[in-house]
A tleap script that builds the chain and sets N, CA, C and O, in Angstrom:
source leaprc.protein.ff14SB
mol = sequence {
  NMET LYS PRO ILE VAL PHE HIE VAL GLU ALA
  ALA GLY GLU PHE ARG PRO VAL GLU LEU THR
  PHE ALA PRO GLU SER GLU VAL ARG ARG VAL
  ARG ALA TRP ARG LYS MET THR PRO ALA THR
  ASP ALA GLY GLU PHE ALA ALA LEU ALA ALA
  LYS ARG TRP PHE TYR TYR THR ARG GLU GLY
  ALA THR ALA SER SER LEU GLY GLU LEU ARG
  ALA ALA ILE ARG ARG ASN LYS ARG ALA GLU
  ILE ALA PHE LEU LEU VAL ALA SER ALA GLU
  TRP ALA LYS ARG TYR LYS PHE LEU ALA LEU
  ALA TYR CYS ARG ARG THR CTRP
}
set mol.1.N position { -57.528 -88.474 32.171 }
set mol.1.CA position { -57.757 -86.598 31.555 }
set mol.1.C position { -56.785 -86.787 30.834 }
set mol.1.O position { -55.985 -87.715 30.950 }
set mol.2.N position { -56.764 -85.794 29.905 }
set mol.2.CA position { -55.249 -85.163 29.722 }
set mol.2.C position { -54.723 -84.215 30.118 }
set mol.2.O position { -55.210 -83.345 30.840 }
set mol.3.N position { -53.126 -84.314 29.466 }
set mol.3.CA position { -52.802 -82.885 30.362 }
set mol.3.C position { -53.024 -82.198 30.077 }
set mol.3.O position { -53.315 -82.259 28.883 }
set mol.4.N position { -53.129 -81.109 30.586 }
set mol.4.CA position { -52.968 -79.178 30.289 }
set mol.4.C position { -51.504 -79.098 29.925 }
set mol.4.O position { -50.540 -79.404 30.626 }
set mol.5.N position { -51.529 -78.579 28.567 }
set mol.5.CA position { -49.820 -78.798 28.070 }
set mol.5.C position { -49.642 -76.865 27.516 }
set mol.5.O position { -50.209 -76.130 26.708 }
set mol.6.N position { -48.439 -76.728 28.597 }
set mol.6.CA position { -48.236 -74.876 28.018 }
set mol.6.C position { -46.634 -74.701 28.225 }
set mol.6.O position { -45.919 -75.444 28.898 }
set mol.7.N position { -46.310 -73.772 27.636 }
set mol.7.CA position { -44.702 -73.516 26.786 }
set mol.7.C position { -44.057 -73.032 27.577 }
set mol.7.O position { -44.608 -72.110 28.178 }
set mol.8.N position { -42.904 -73.303 27.905 }
set mol.8.CA position { -41.844 -72.226 28.794 }
set mol.8.C position { -40.735 -72.100 28.017 }
set mol.8.O position { -40.560 -72.943 27.137 }
set mol.9.N position { -39.954 -71.222 28.163 }
set mol.9.CA position { -38.600 -70.978 27.540 }
set mol.9.C position { -37.339 -71.534 28.341 }
set mol.9.O position { -36.785 -71.457 29.437 }
set mol.10.N position { -37.262 -72.016 27.354 }
set mol.10.CA position { -35.844 -72.888 28.342 }
set mol.10.C position { -35.121 -72.874 26.727 }
set mol.10.O position { -35.585 -72.906 25.587 }
set mol.11.N position { -33.572 -72.798 27.383 }
set mol.11.CA position { -31.885 -72.721 26.346 }
set mol.11.C position { -32.891 -71.871 25.534 }
set mol.11.O position { -33.012 -72.628 24.571 }
set mol.12.N position { -33.475 -71.109 25.333 }
set mol.12.CA position { -33.681 -69.874 24.276 }
set mol.12.C position { -34.613 -70.385 23.267 }
set mol.12.O position { -34.494 -70.108 22.073 }
set mol.13.N position { -35.702 -71.259 23.823 }
set mol.13.CA position { -36.740 -71.860 22.540 }
set mol.13.C position { -37.835 -72.173 23.853 }
set mol.13.O position { -37.596 -72.290 25.054 }
set mol.14.N position { -39.251 -72.262 23.023 }
set mol.14.CA position { -40.137 -72.425 24.059 }
set mol.14.C position { -40.064 -74.284 23.831 }
set mol.14.O position { -39.488 -75.043 23.052 }
set mol.15.N position { -40.712 -74.384 24.638 }
set mol.15.CA position { -40.476 -76.388 25.159 }
set mol.15.C position { -42.501 -75.970 25.314 }
set mol.15.O position { -43.184 -74.957 25.464 }
set mol.16.N position { -42.764 -77.605 25.145 }
set mol.16.CA position { -43.280 -77.746 25.783 }
set mol.16.C position { -43.798 -78.737 27.241 }
set mol.16.O position { -43.219 -79.808 27.423 }
set mol.17.N position { -44.658 -78.389 28.004 }
set mol.17.CA position { -44.715 -78.640 29.573 }
set mol.17.C position { -46.150 -79.415 29.455 }
set mol.17.O position { -46.933 -79.216 28.526 }
set mol.18.N position { -46.384 -80.338 30.542 }
set mol.18.CA position { -47.292 -81.312 30.706 }
set mol.18.C position { -47.705 -81.011 32.216 }
set mol.18.O position { -46.895 -81.258 33.110 }
set mol.19.N position { -49.205 -80.374 32.564 }
set mol.19.CA position { -49.623 -80.343 33.819 }
set mol.19.C position { -50.876 -81.117 34.133 }
set mol.19.O position { -52.040 -80.965 33.763 }
set mol.20.N position { -49.993 -82.449 35.338 }
set mol.20.CA position { -50.913 -83.191 35.222 }
set mol.20.C position { -51.384 -83.648 37.155 }
set mol.20.O position { -50.424 -83.677 37.925 }
set mol.21.N position { -52.510 -83.894 37.626 }
set mol.21.CA position { -52.466 -84.955 38.445 }
set mol.21.C position { -51.312 -85.864 39.192 }
set mol.21.O position { -50.798 -86.664 38.411 }
set mol.22.N position { -50.858 -85.910 40.370 }
set mol.22.CA position { -50.201 -86.823 40.348 }
set mol.22.C position { -50.782 -87.782 41.005 }
set mol.22.O position { -51.574 -87.616 41.934 }
set mol.23.N position { -50.228 -89.367 40.323 }
set mol.23.CA position { -51.148 -90.500 41.444 }
set mol.23.C position { -50.040 -90.989 42.131 }
set mol.23.O position { -48.880 -90.606 41.979 }
set mol.24.N position { -50.395 -91.750 42.804 }
set mol.24.CA position { -49.135 -92.230 44.104 }
set mol.24.C position { -48.135 -92.535 43.646 }
set mol.24.O position { -47.100 -92.198 44.221 }
set mol.25.N position { -48.094 -93.213 42.557 }
set mol.25.CA position { -46.713 -93.701 41.825 }
set mol.25.C position { -45.934 -92.091 41.800 }
set mol.25.O position { -44.708 -92.183 41.753 }
set mol.26.N position { -46.310 -91.092 41.817 }
set mol.26.CA position { -45.831 -90.181 41.433 }
set mol.26.C position { -45.147 -89.578 42.467 }
set mol.26.O position { -43.937 -89.356 42.502 }
set mol.27.N position { -46.177 -89.258 43.515 }
set mol.27.CA position { -45.873 -88.686 44.404 }
set mol.27.C position { -44.954 -89.339 45.340 }
set mol.27.O position { -44.412 -88.729 46.262 }
set mol.28.N position { -44.742 -90.891 45.037 }
set mol.28.CA position { -44.015 -91.839 46.300 }
set mol.28.C position { -41.938 -90.948 45.224 }
set mol.28.O position { -40.936 -90.883 45.936 }
set mol.29.N position { -41.856 -90.528 43.885 }
set mol.29.CA position { -41.186 -89.919 43.101 }
set mol.29.C position { -40.738 -88.631 44.082 }
set mol.29.O position { -39.620 -88.339 44.506 }
set mol.30.N position { -42.000 -87.991 44.276 }
set mol.30.CA position { -41.831 -86.263 44.434 }
set mol.30.C position { -41.000 -86.622 45.949 }
set mol.30.O position { -39.954 -85.978 46.034 }
set mol.31.N position { -41.234 -87.393 46.970 }
set mol.31.CA position { -41.141 -87.392 48.013 }
set mol.31.C position { -39.756 -87.937 48.019 }
set mol.31.O position { -39.025 -87.608 48.953 }
set mol.32.N position { -39.226 -88.870 46.924 }
set mol.32.CA position { -37.747 -88.953 47.466 }
set mol.32.C position { -36.788 -87.539 46.991 }
set mol.32.O position { -35.590 -87.653 47.253 }
set mol.33.N position { -37.179 -86.345 46.381 }
set mol.33.CA position { -36.817 -85.102 46.579 }
set mol.33.C position { -35.937 -84.616 47.268 }
set mol.33.O position { -35.045 -83.834 46.939 }
set mol.34.N position { -36.366 -85.454 49.079 }
set mol.34.CA position { -35.548 -85.149 49.532 }
set mol.34.C position { -34.114 -85.527 49.857 }
set mol.34.O position { -33.266 -84.862 50.452 }
set mol.35.N position { -34.058 -86.369 49.494 }
set mol.35.CA position { -32.330 -87.131 49.059 }
set mol.35.C position { -31.594 -86.752 48.386 }
set mol.35.O position { -30.482 -87.273 48.303 }
set mol.36.N position { -32.137 -85.216 47.331 }
set mol.36.CA position { -31.599 -84.434 46.372 }
set mol.36.C position { -29.796 -83.716 47.274 }
set mol.36.O position { -29.721 -83.215 48.396 }
set mol.37.N position { -28.789 -83.909 46.411 }
set mol.37.CA position { -27.773 -83.265 47.117 }
set mol.37.C position { -27.555 -82.007 45.949 }
set mol.37.O position { -27.921 -82.157 44.783 }
set mol.38.N position { -26.946 -80.835 46.416 }
set mol.38.CA position { -27.393 -80.888 47.095 }
set mol.38.C position { -28.503 -80.413 48.064 }
set mol.38.O position { -29.242 -79.592 47.519 }
set mol.39.N position { -28.813 -80.680 49.280 }
set mol.39.CA position { -30.321 -80.418 49.772 }
set mol.39.C position { -30.914 -78.671 49.252 }
set mol.39.O position { -30.238 -77.644 49.322 }
set mol.40.N position { -32.210 -78.782 48.798 }
set mol.40.CA position { -32.700 -77.233 47.822 }
set mol.40.C position { -34.071 -77.725 49.277 }
set mol.40.O position { -34.425 -78.512 50.154 }
set mol.41.N position { -34.332 -76.389 48.467 }
set mol.41.CA position { -36.107 -75.749 49.533 }
set mol.41.C position { -36.851 -76.739 48.440 }
set mol.41.O position { -37.958 -77.124 48.816 }
set mol.42.N position { -36.484 -77.140 47.345 }
set mol.42.CA position { -37.359 -77.386 46.643 }
set mol.42.C position { -37.202 -79.137 47.413 }
set mol.42.O position { -37.879 -79.426 48.400 }
set mol.43.N position { -36.650 -79.709 47.050 }
set mol.43.CA position { -36.357 -81.034 47.800 }
set mol.43.C position { -37.031 -80.701 48.877 }
set mol.43.O position { -38.125 -81.266 48.864 }
set mol.44.N position { -36.810 -79.754 50.206 }
set mol.44.CA position { -37.818 -79.881 51.108 }
set mol.44.C position { -39.223 -79.916 50.803 }
set mol.44.O position { -39.938 -80.809 51.259 }
set mol.45.N position { -39.728 -78.865 49.951 }
set mol.45.CA position { -40.926 -78.276 50.287 }
set mol.45.C position { -41.373 -79.775 48.917 }
set mol.45.O position { -42.498 -79.615 48.442 }
set mol.46.N position { -40.951 -80.472 48.613 }
set mol.46.CA position { -41.305 -81.704 47.843 }
set mol.46.C position { -41.782 -82.994 48.955 }
set mol.46.O position { -42.722 -83.775 48.814 }
set mol.47.N position { -40.960 -82.926 49.892 }
set mol.47.CA position { -41.045 -84.104 51.056 }
set mol.47.C position { -42.049 -83.929 51.865 }
set mol.47.O position { -42.821 -84.852 52.123 }
set mol.48.N position { -42.170 -82.760 52.357 }
set mol.48.CA position { -43.313 -82.251 52.909 }
set mol.48.C position { -44.720 -82.455 52.558 }
set mol.48.O position { -45.431 -83.059 53.361 }
set mol.49.N position { -45.308 -81.939 51.232 }
set mol.49.CA position { -46.386 -81.813 50.474 }
set mol.49.C position { -46.427 -83.632 50.159 }
set mol.49.O position { -47.539 -84.105 50.394 }
set mol.50.N position { -45.740 -84.301 49.842 }
set mol.50.CA position { -45.741 -85.798 49.878 }
set mol.50.C position { -46.391 -86.378 51.151 }
set mol.50.O position { -47.358 -87.132 51.261 }
set mol.51.N position { -45.594 -85.819 52.078 }
set mol.51.CA position { -46.038 -86.735 53.632 }
set mol.51.C position { -48.018 -85.934 53.785 }
set mol.51.O position { -48.910 -86.689 54.172 }
set mol.52.N position { -48.281 -84.741 53.496 }
set mol.52.CA position { -49.297 -84.036 53.546 }
set mol.52.C position { -50.236 -85.333 52.884 }
set mol.52.O position { -51.116 -86.077 53.317 }
set mol.53.N position { -49.431 -85.128 51.426 }
set mol.53.CA position { -50.555 -85.856 50.841 }
set mol.53.C position { -50.951 -87.465 51.108 }
set mol.53.O position { -52.061 -87.983 50.988 }
set mol.54.N position { -49.915 -87.973 51.436 }
set mol.54.CA position { -50.084 -88.998 52.516 }
set mol.54.C position { -50.606 -89.464 53.093 }
set mol.54.O position { -50.931 -90.645 52.971 }
set mol.55.N position { -50.998 -88.483 54.245 }
set mol.55.CA position { -51.537 -88.451 55.364 }
set mol.55.C position { -53.300 -87.838 54.974 }
set mol.55.O position { -54.241 -88.305 55.616 }
set mol.56.N position { -53.473 -87.049 54.155 }
set mol.56.CA position { -54.873 -87.173 53.492 }
set mol.56.C position { -55.271 -88.286 52.887 }
set mol.56.O position { -56.495 -88.389 52.970 }
set mol.57.N position { -54.698 -89.298 52.226 }
set mol.57.CA position { -54.719 -90.103 51.610 }
set mol.57.C position { -55.293 -91.649 52.519 }
set mol.57.O position { -55.991 -92.598 52.162 }
set mol.58.N position { -54.687 -91.347 53.650 }
set mol.58.CA position { -54.882 -92.293 54.629 }
set mol.58.C position { -56.548 -91.731 55.101 }
set mol.58.O position { -57.175 -92.566 55.753 }
set mol.59.N position { -57.058 -90.795 54.901 }
set mol.59.CA position { -58.184 -90.107 55.647 }
set mol.59.C position { -59.404 -90.124 54.295 }
set mol.59.O position { -60.504 -89.577 54.201 }
set mol.60.N position { -58.744 -90.881 53.494 }
set mol.60.CA position { -59.731 -90.649 52.284 }
set mol.60.C position { -59.939 -89.563 51.706 }
set mol.60.O position { -61.078 -89.318 51.308 }
set mol.61.N position { -59.070 -88.801 51.549 }
set mol.61.CA position { -59.342 -87.297 51.061 }
set mol.61.C position { -58.312 -86.566 50.395 }
set mol.61.O position { -57.830 -85.453 50.605 }
set mol.62.N position { -57.978 -87.869 49.143 }
set mol.62.CA position { -56.987 -87.025 48.054 }
set mol.62.C position { -57.618 -87.446 46.487 }
set mol.62.O position { -58.357 -88.378 46.171 }
set mol.63.N position { -57.053 -86.443 45.729 }
set mol.63.CA position { -57.861 -86.854 44.211 }
set mol.63.C position { -56.260 -87.178 43.343 }
set mol.63.O position { -55.247 -86.530 43.609 }
set mol.64.N position { -56.292 -88.081 42.491 }
set mol.64.CA position { -55.288 -88.286 41.749 }
set mol.64.C position { -55.974 -87.739 40.544 }
set mol.64.O position { -55.045 -87.209 39.935 }
set mol.65.N position { -57.185 -87.538 39.763 }
set mol.65.CA position { -57.519 -87.002 39.031 }
set mol.65.C position { -59.083 -86.319 39.097 }
set mol.65.O position { -60.124 -86.521 39.721 }
set mol.66.N position { -58.500 -85.241 37.895 }
set mol.66.CA position { -59.899 -84.186 37.976 }
set mol.66.C position { -61.373 -85.188 37.448 }
set mol.66.O position { -62.216 -84.524 36.846 }
set mol.67.N position { -61.552 -86.015 37.555 }
set mol.67.CA position { -62.517 -87.149 37.901 }
set mol.67.C position { -62.606 -87.100 39.515 }
set mol.67.O position { -63.668 -86.853 40.087 }
set mol.68.N position { -61.885 -87.252 39.922 }
set mol.68.CA position { -61.681 -87.861 41.281 }
set mol.68.C position { -61.709 -86.647 42.225 }
set mol.68.O position { -62.057 -86.744 43.401 }
set mol.69.N position { -61.399 -85.726 41.760 }
set mol.69.CA position { -61.800 -84.165 42.717 }
set mol.69.C position { -63.259 -83.800 42.450 }
set mol.69.O position { -63.923 -83.195 43.292 }
set mol.70.N position { -63.941 -84.325 40.795 }
set mol.70.CA position { -65.279 -84.218 40.997 }
set mol.70.C position { -66.027 -84.961 41.607 }
set mol.70.O position { -66.992 -84.437 42.165 }
set mol.71.N position { -65.845 -86.356 41.702 }
set mol.71.CA position { -66.878 -86.972 42.105 }
set mol.71.C position { -66.650 -86.978 43.516 }
set mol.71.O position { -67.537 -87.467 44.216 }
set mol.72.N position { -65.485 -86.464 44.133 }
set mol.72.CA position { -65.652 -86.178 45.891 }
set mol.72.C position { -66.520 -84.668 46.290 }
set mol.72.O position { -66.990 -84.161 47.308 }
set mol.73.N position { -66.418 -84.352 44.968 }
set mol.73.CA position { -66.735 -82.584 45.368 }
set mol.73.C position { -68.611 -83.235 44.663 }
set mol.73.O position { -69.273 -82.233 44.932 }
set mol.74.N position { -69.253 -83.876 44.246 }
set mol.74.CA position { -70.111 -84.219 44.325 }
set mol.74.C position { -71.184 -84.844 45.626 }
set mol.74.O position { -72.205 -84.536 46.241 }
set mol.75.N position { -70.335 -85.734 45.550 }
set mol.75.CA position { -70.107 -86.357 47.042 }
set mol.75.C position { -70.418 -85.039 48.332 }
set mol.75.O position { -71.261 -85.083 49.228 }
set mol.76.N position { -70.178 -84.772 48.260 }
set mol.76.CA position { -69.906 -83.589 49.557 }
set mol.76.C position { -69.253 -82.372 49.247 }
set mol.76.O position { -68.043 -82.154 49.310 }
set mol.77.N position { -70.526 -81.280 48.766 }
set mol.77.CA position { -70.032 -80.179 48.142 }
set mol.77.C position { -68.823 -78.941 49.259 }
set mol.77.O position { -68.362 -77.821 49.036 }
set mol.78.N position { -68.698 -80.041 50.605 }
set mol.78.CA position { -67.710 -79.049 51.378 }
set mol.78.C position { -66.711 -79.281 51.370 }
set mol.78.O position { -65.813 -78.568 51.819 }
set mol.79.N position { -66.501 -81.174 50.457 }
set mol.79.CA position { -65.306 -82.216 50.761 }
set mol.79.C position { -63.757 -81.348 50.642 }
set mol.79.O position { -63.358 -80.857 49.586 }
set mol.80.N position { -63.192 -81.300 51.630 }
set mol.80.CA position { -61.857 -80.989 51.716 }
set mol.80.C position { -60.542 -81.977 51.560 }
set mol.80.O position { -59.906 -82.495 52.478 }
set mol.81.N position { -60.329 -82.084 50.220 }
set mol.81.CA position { -59.789 -82.563 49.400 }
set mol.81.C position { -58.123 -81.930 48.798 }
set mol.81.O position { -57.817 -80.882 48.229 }
set mol.82.N position { -57.198 -83.293 49.306 }
set mol.82.CA position { -55.700 -82.836 48.861 }
set mol.82.C position { -55.475 -83.197 47.132 }
set mol.82.O position { -56.198 -83.994 46.533 }
set mol.83.N position { -54.384 -82.477 46.523 }
set mol.83.CA position { -53.946 -83.146 45.211 }
set mol.83.C position { -52.667 -82.674 45.215 }
set mol.83.O position { -52.276 -81.735 45.908 }
set mol.84.N position { -51.910 -83.406 44.339 }
set mol.84.CA position { -50.465 -82.777 43.981 }
set mol.84.C position { -50.574 -82.472 42.061 }
set mol.84.O position { -50.843 -83.307 41.197 }
set mol.85.N position { -50.360 -81.479 41.942 }
set mol.85.CA position { -49.964 -81.645 40.427 }
set mol.85.C position { -48.551 -81.382 40.062 }
set mol.85.O position { -47.623 -80.819 40.642 }
set mol.86.N position { -48.677 -81.938 38.976 }
set mol.86.CA position { -46.304 -81.230 38.552 }
set mol.86.C position { -46.861 -81.322 37.370 }
set mol.86.O position { -47.827 -81.721 36.719 }
set mol.87.N position { -45.695 -80.705 37.364 }
set mol.87.CA position { -45.437 -80.044 36.025 }
set mol.87.C position { -44.368 -81.134 35.445 }
set mol.87.O position { -43.672 -81.784 36.227 }
set mol.88.N position { -44.257 -81.331 33.743 }
set mol.88.CA position { -43.375 -82.374 33.724 }
set mol.88.C position { -42.933 -82.145 32.046 }
set mol.88.O position { -43.517 -81.559 31.135 }
set mol.89.N position { -41.914 -82.729 32.086 }
set mol.89.CA position { -40.835 -82.270 30.109 }
set mol.89.C position { -40.510 -83.437 30.032 }
set mol.89.O position { -40.212 -84.051 31.057 }
set mol.90.N position { -40.488 -83.973 28.921 }
set mol.90.CA position { -40.018 -84.791 28.162 }
set mol.90.C position { -38.472 -84.654 28.522 }
set mol.90.O position { -37.705 -85.340 29.198 }
set mol.91.N position { -38.318 -83.304 27.678 }
set mol.91.CA position { -37.237 -82.440 27.317 }
set mol.91.C position { -36.230 -82.834 28.441 }
set mol.91.O position { -35.156 -83.398 28.233 }
set mol.92.N position { -36.674 -82.496 29.550 }
set mol.92.CA position { -36.120 -82.762 30.740 }
set mol.92.C position { -34.994 -83.185 31.065 }
set mol.92.O position { -35.527 -83.995 31.823 }
set mol.93.N position { -33.682 -83.439 31.230 }
set mol.93.CA position { -32.734 -84.351 30.970 }
set mol.93.C position { -32.199 -85.043 32.564 }
set mol.93.O position { -31.883 -86.199 32.846 }
set mol.94.N position { -32.252 -83.996 33.278 }
set mol.94.CA position { -31.864 -84.266 34.740 }
set mol.94.C position { -33.125 -84.804 35.754 }
set mol.94.O position { -32.903 -85.443 36.783 }
set mol.95.N position { -34.215 -84.508 35.375 }
set mol.95.CA position { -36.028 -84.620 36.627 }
set mol.95.C position { -36.756 -84.450 35.116 }
set mol.95.O position { -36.496 -83.795 34.107 }
set mol.96.N position { -37.671 -85.274 35.461 }
set mol.96.CA position { -38.824 -85.258 34.207 }
set mol.96.C position { -39.673 -84.203 35.320 }
set mol.96.O position { -40.060 -83.303 34.574 }
set mol.97.N position { -39.898 -84.046 35.980 }
set mol.97.CA position { -40.443 -83.138 37.261 }
set mol.97.C position { -40.133 -81.733 36.825 }
set mol.97.O position { -39.317 -81.923 35.923 }
set mol.98.N position { -40.277 -80.644 36.916 }
set mol.98.CA position { -39.524 -79.564 36.472 }
set mol.98.C position { -40.225 -78.637 38.145 }
set mol.98.O position { -39.419 -77.932 38.752 }
set mol.99.N position { -41.548 -78.750 38.641 }
set mol.99.CA position { -42.128 -78.241 39.346 }
set mol.99.C position { -43.619 -79.469 39.764 }
set mol.99.O position { -44.157 -80.422 39.200 }
set mol.100.N position { -43.824 -78.545 41.357 }
set mol.100.CA position { -45.124 -79.444 41.623 }
set mol.100.C position { -45.874 -78.209 42.587 }
set mol.100.O position { -45.230 -77.315 43.136 }
set mol.101.N position { -47.430 -78.369 42.672 }
set mol.101.CA position { -47.583 -77.421 43.255 }
set mol.101.C position { -48.639 -78.479 44.486 }
set mol.101.O position { -49.084 -79.518 43.999 }
set mol.102.N position { -48.903 -78.261 45.610 }
set mol.102.CA position { -49.630 -78.956 46.541 }
set mol.102.C position { -50.460 -78.243 46.563 }
set mol.102.O position { -50.053 -77.086 46.456 }
set mol.103.N position { -52.384 -78.406 46.728 }
set mol.103.CA position { -52.822 -78.284 46.549 }
set mol.103.C position { -54.237 -78.909 47.574 }
set mol.103.O position { -54.557 -80.096 47.522 }
set mol.104.N position { -54.871 -78.035 48.346 }
set mol.104.CA position { -56.104 -78.609 49.031 }
set mol.104.C position { -57.178 -78.089 49.244 }
set mol.104.O position { -57.251 -77.247 50.139 }
set mol.105.N position { -58.114 -78.376 48.621 }
set mol.105.CA position { -59.614 -77.745 48.960 }
set mol.105.C position { -59.914 -77.455 49.752 }
set mol.105.O position { -59.905 -78.337 50.611 }
set mol.106.N position { -60.342 -76.297 50.141 }
set mol.106.CA position { -60.540 -76.351 52.057 }
set mol.106.C position { -61.647 -75.318 51.751 }
set mol.106.O position { -61.725 -74.699 50.690 }
set mol.107.N position { -62.655 -75.177 52.993 }
set mol.107.CA position { -63.665 -74.411 53.518 }
set mol.107.C position { -62.907 -73.750 54.505 }
set mol.107.O position { -63.443 -72.928 55.248 }
savepdb mol mol.pdb
quit
């Protein structure tokens, strides 16, 4: 799946940002945010979101792509699925990820 591209204003100009589903390798990177110095709310949230994502992975209830999410819903219209969306930008110097959203499709 191609990422969703949107633009944000940074340093006085509009720059592209990509929104994608996070595969397991990226969720592991997000989990490492808890080690940020100084400690931040963003780092704490990221670590907790990754922890929840891995919990649902053990239950077989995560999606790492839109296709996986659609397949899970086809199998069970009332499926509860967790996924992590990450916003990233190549131009970001310090961190590739600019933001994340932990989502859970529930009933």
